[in-house]
C-alpha positions as CSV (number, residue, x, y, z in Angstrom):
1,X,48.0,134.6,82.6
2,X,45.0,136.8,83.5
3,X,44.7,140.4,82.5
4,X,43.3,143.0,85.0
5,X,40.3,144.8,83.6
6,X,37.7,147.3,84.8
7,X,34.7,149.1,83.6
8,X,34.1,152.9,83.5
9,X,30.4,153.8,83.4
10,X,29.4,150.8,85.4
11,X,25.7,151.5,86.2
12,X,24.0,150.9,82.8
13,X,22.7,147.9,80.9
14,X,25.9,147.6,78.7
15,X,28.1,147.6,81.8
16,X,25.9,144.8,83.3
17,X,26.3,142.6,80.2
18,X,30.0,143.4,80.0
19,X,30.3,142.5,83.7
20,X,28.6,139.1,83.1
21,X,31.1,138.3,80.3
22,X,34.2,139.4,82.2
23,X,33.2,137.6,85.4
24,X,33.0,134.3,83.5
25,X,36.1,134.8,81.3
26,X,39.0,132.5,82.3
27,X,41.7,135.1,81.4
28,X,40.2,138.2,83.1
29,X,40.5,139.3,86.7
30,X,37.9,142.0,87.3
31,X,39.7,144.9,89.0
32,X,37.0,147.6,89.5
33,X,33.8,149.2,88.3
34,X,33.6,153.0,88.2
35,X,30.3,154.7,88.5
36,X,30.0,158.3,89.7
37,X,26.2,157.9,90.3
38,X,26.7,154.6,92.3
39,X,30.1,155.2,94.0
40,X,30.2,153.2,97.2
41,X,27.2,151.0,96.4
42,X,27.7,147.2,96.3
43,X,27.9,145.8,92.7
44,X,25.0,143.4,93.3
45,X,22.9,146.4,94.3
46,X,23.6,148.2,91.1
47,X,23.2,145.0,89.0
48,X,20.9,142.8,91.1
49,X,20.8,140.1,88.4
50,X,24.5,139.5,89.2
51,X,23.8,138.7,92.9
52,X,25.8,135.5,93.6
53,X,28.1,136.0,90.6
54,X,30.1,138.9,92.0
55,X,32.4,138.9,95.0
56,X,31.5,141.5,97.6
57,X,32.7,144.7,96.1
58,X,31.6,148.3,95.6
59,X,31.5,150.7,92.7
60,X,34.3,153.1,92.8
61,X,34.1,156.9,92.3
62,X,37.4,157.2,90.4
63,X,39.5,154.9,88.2
64,X,42.3,153.2,90.2
65,X,45.7,153.6,88.5
66,X,46.6,149.9,88.8
67,X,44.3,148.5,86.1
68,X,45.7,147.3,82.8
69,X,42.5,147.4,80.6
70,X,39.6,149.8,80.7
71,X,36.2,149.1,79.1
72,X,33.9,152.1,78.7
73,X,30.3,151.3,78.9
């Protein structure tokens, strides 16, 4: 069973490393990345080293209520 997880503060170095870990974890489904400074930008534009690892998605401006776990970076 996979847990749904997301990251708050998704623009910094720590968030990028956490993203890399979560993307390759077999029991985690990445649900969202919140970044007020990059809301609406594609994830791979914020973390260009993850280009090809991330599905097309954008940074959110607010935390969606459906996530189970929240990592703060």
